[in-house]
N, C-alpha and C positions, 0 to 999 in steps of 0.2 A: 064396664064389664071386666076388662083385663085387670084393673086395679083391685076390683072385688076379689078376683081369684088370688091375687098376690096377698091381700089382707087375710083371707081365709087360710091360706097356706101358712102365713106367718103365725096365725093363732094356733094352728095345729102344731107347729114346731116349737111354740112357746109353752104349750101345756105339758104337764108332767104325766107320766104313766100312759102315754098314748101308744097304741099298738103300732108296730112297725108297718103293718099292712095299711093302716090309716095314713101314716106318713108317706108311704110309697104312693098311695092313691093321690094324696095332696100334691106330691111332687109331679106326678103325671099330668095333673090339671094345669100346672104352670110351665110344663116342658116347652110348648111352642113359644111362649113369651121368653123363656130362658134362651132358647136357640136364637131368637131375633136379637135379644140384648147382647149375647155373646158375640154374634156376628158383627153388630154395629160398633161394639166397644173393644173388639179384638181380644176377647177373653178366649184363650185357646182350649182350656179344659176346666171342667168343674167336677169335683168329687164331693159327694155328700154322704156322710156316715149317718145312717138312720139310727144307730144305737146311741151315739152320744150327741147327735144333731149338729156336729161340726161340719164345716165345709172348707175345702181347699180349692182355690181358683188360681189358674195360671194366667196372670194379668200382665199387661204392659207396665214397664217401670215408669212411674210418673215423673214429670219434670221437677217437681218439688224435691223428690228424693235425690235426683241427680244433682240438683243445686246444693243439697245438704252434703253430699259426698264431696263436691268441689270445695265447699267451705271447710270441711274437715281436712282436706288436703292442703288448702291454703294456711290453715292453722297448724299444720305439721302433725296432725293426729293420725293420718294414714299415709302410707308410702305411695310413691308414684305408681309402683306396680299394682298395689291394691286398687288405686283409682282407675287405672287402665282396665283391669279385670272387671271392675264394677260398671264402667262406662260401656263395655262391650255387651253387657247383658241388656237384652231388649225386653225380656219377660221374667217374672219372678212369681214364686208361689206365695199366695197370701192366705193366711189361715183366718177363718171366721169362726169364733167360738160358738156361734149359733148361726144356722142357715138363715134364720130370720134377719140377721144383720146384713147378709148378702142381699136378701130380698128388699131390704130398706133402700138400697142403692137402685135396684130395679124399679121400685115404686116411684122414686124421685125421677128417674129417667123417663118413665112412662108419662108422668105429669109434664115433663119438658117437651116431649114429642106429641103430646095430646092425642093419644090413641082412642080415648073414650068418646 
């Protein structure tokens, strides 16, 4: 049931010339799932632009990105100060060019926790 709501919302956000009211309604249908996902995955904030269908999420910095910054530092491509500033960051804004891309991650997460 929850994955069906996610799939329908993804379809609505992938279609062209969909009324904003329809997108807002689709968003409301997945809001409880979004809240649970955000709580469990430490996503602090989510902003969805219904006009261009982009999403911004304030998400934790992933370990892979931290490792990439350390490698850049080891290779001499970033300074020690830049590395320190980056390592202090616990969260970062991630832009999704389509809200449906963000929903893909939620759909995968739902399959993993098997809510259906």
